N, C-alpha and C positions, 0 to 999 in steps of 0.2 A: 452279984445282984442279978438276978434273971431278967432278961428284958422281954417285952412283949410278943406273943408272936404275929406275923403278916398274913392276914388271910390270904388264902392259893384264892378265891373268888374275885372274878374281873370285878373292877366298877362298871356300873351302869354309866352308859356317857346321858349328860342332859339331853332331854327331847324339846324339841319346839315345835309349838303349836302351827307357826307360819313364817315365811321367810322375814317378816317384821321382828319377831323376835331374836334372830340370829344376831352375834355380836358383828362390828363391821371388819372385814379383812383389809387391812390398809398395807403398803408397802414392803413394811418391816417383816409382816407373816408370809410372803411371797420370798422364798430363797433365791439366791441370785441365779439367774440362768434359766429358773423355773419356767417361764414362758417359752419355747423353742419355736422353731419354724415349724417340726413336725404336731405340735399340740395345737396347731393353727389349723383349721379347716380350707379348703382351698375355697377362695374368693370370699370367705369370711370378712376379709377388710375390704369394704367395699367403700367407694367415693362420699358414702354420706354419713360413715365413720370415720372419716379423718377431719377435723378443724379444717379451717381455711387456713394457710401458711402453717399448718404445725410440719411438714414436710419441708425443710429447709435442705439450703446446698449442705450444709456438716452433717446429715443426717442420710444423703445419698452417697453410695460407696463411689469412689472414681470406675468410670467407664461400666454405671451399673445401668445408667439408663440407654438400652442400646437402640437402633433403627425398629429393631424387630418389636419394642415396648412401646412405640409412638405410634399411635392410629393416624391412618390415611388423612391429612389435611389435619391435624390437631394444631401443629404449630400454624399459627396464622400470623399477620402483618401485625395485627393488634396486640398478639402476647409476646411482641419482639420489640423489647426497648429502644430509644431511637440511640444509633452507634453501639448498639450492643454486637454485634455480629462485627467483631475487627477479625483484621489479617492474620494475627498470631491464632485468633480462634478458629480458624479455617485451615484444615491439612493442606498436605500438598495434594494436588489432585482430587479434593474431596469433593468441589463445585466443577461436577462435571456435564458435558454440553447436553445430554440427555435430561438433567435434574434443573435444567433451566426453560422456561416455558418461553413459547413465541411469542419476541415481541417483549419481554420482560424487562430485559434491558434496555430502557431507553435511555434519551440522548441528558435528559433532567437528572439520572442518575449515575453520570459519569460525570466527573468533576473535571476543571478545567486542567487541559496538559496531563491529565494522569494515564493516558493512553500514550505511551512513549514507544521510542524505536525499540526498546530493549523488549518492551513488551507483545512488539508483532513478531510472530515468527514466520519465516519464508514469507516474506510478502511478493506477491509473484502480479504477473499481470491477468494471471486468472483468477484472480480475487475482485478485479474490477468489473464489473458486469454494465450496468448501462450509465448515461449520465456524462456530465462534462467534468472532466480531471481540472483544475483550474490549481496552477502553482503562482506563489507569488503574490505581487497586487502593491497597492499604494505602499511605498514606503519598505518595501521588502524586496532583497537582493536575493534570488532562488536560480538555481540553476539545474538541470536536467543533464545528466551525463548518460550517454549510450555507449555502451563497451564492448570489445569483439570477444571471443572464448579464450583468449588470452591477457585478457585484462586490460588491452591497451583501449584509450579513450578515442572513440570514433568522432562522435558527433555529441557536441555541448551548446545547449540551449539555454541563455541568461539574457538578464535583461538589456545586455550590451549586446545582442544579437547571438547569432550560430557561426558555432567553428568546427571546419572539419579537418580533422590530423590527417597527416600525410601517411600514416600508418596503412600497410597492407594496399588496397585500393579503395580511398576516400571517396567521395563525391555522394551526388544525388543519381539513383538510377532510375533511368524509365524501360519499363518493360510492359507491355499491353499485352505479346503473346505468348507468355510464358517461355521464353528463349533465355538461351546461355549466355546473350551477347546483347545485353541492353545497351542502347542510350544512354549517355552520363554527361554529367555535371561535376567538373571537381578542380581540384586544386593540384598542377603538375608538381610542385614542392620547391618551387625556386618563386611563389606567389605569382604564378600566372594561372590566370582563369582558363581551363581548357574545355572546349565542347567536341565529346567523342560522338562518331557516329554508332549505330548499330548494327544488324544485320547486312544493311542495305547500303550501308559506308556513304549515306549521302546526309546530307544536314541540309533541311529545306528551311526557310526565311515565307509566313504567308503573312497575307492581310489578319488584321484583330479580329474580323469576322469570321477567320478559318476559311476564306474562299481562297483566291487565286494565290499561288505560290509566285511571289515577288522575284526571288532568286535563290537560289541553291549552289551548294559545295559539293561537289563529289570528290569523297576525300581520295578515292582509289586511283581514278585518273588526274589529281591534281589540276580541277575544272572549276572555274567561277562561271555560272549563266545566270542571267539577269533576264528573268521573263520566261517562258515556256513557250514551244511553238505554237505558232500563229496567237501572241498575245501580245502586246506592243509593251515595249520596254527601254528604258534611258539611263542613263548613267549622269552623273552632275558632278561637275569638279569645282569646289571653290577655288577662288583666287590666292596665289601663298603670298604673304608678306613679306616673304624673304626668300632665298634659296636654300630648299632641303640638303639635306646631304644625301652626295649622290653616290648611289647603289645602282649597279648596272639591272637594266628593266623597270626604274622606275618612274613612273608618269607624274607627271604634274602639270598645273594650268597658271602660265602667268599672264597679269593682268598688262606687263609693260609698262607700269609705273613703280608700283612695291617691289616688284621683280622684274627685273627686264633682261632676260639670258643674251639679247643684242638682235632679236629678228622678230620683234615686236610681243603684241598679246597673242596667245593661244595654247594649246597640249604641246608639252616636251617630254620628250625621254631621254633618260640617260643613260649613254651607249658611246660605248669607245673612250670612257674619260669623260665624256663632256655633254652637255646639253643639246640636244637635236630638236626643232622641231618638226611634229608630226604633219 
């Protein structure tokens, strides 16, 4: 049986008078991957053409939103949910000093005990500007330790008082002229308090008002001088209640009753193994 021949004349496509006569093109009629990036004009997808909440997290590639794609001041405080910025979401060194506004980190934004010693790098005196540095207080036992270059403790300030170590040349040093040999008050290593003169080799005792010198010790000549030239001075010896331990050159006052060396009341000097009245 012969089959009918197929005409070679192309079939005419239907003609539509307007867009309303055209059939609807649904998703099934669009080939997979038919809408590519190259087929979308630059700036064709505007904000007005995107429904609210249509761009979800799942539709954004990882690291697709870079800093260059975020307008200046586009991320405001109102757009950040409470507690949304966690430590895990901040990369190491991501928040630099230049990215924090002046006075942006206030006391109210820092939690109690949030700034620990481990979070402060190289805290030095240069980071303390003005004001009062207070340590301790009611119910708090705080110590401030001062060490030398070899890590030896030199001074300790605590609630119990101040402690000066015996390492090196401990003590309090007083130097008003910038010399290399200041006067000092220190412990000699045997629990004895020592006063060391400076360059002048003289220790002065003055009135409370800082006026006249009442006594001086000349440490180089081993001389004790009461008062200065032209000033009145006196030395008072209180009566002993008993005989002191005899030491050559010692002077003491006996009242003849509580302590009576044998010659009545008066000043006595221990000389030659016995007390002799001056």
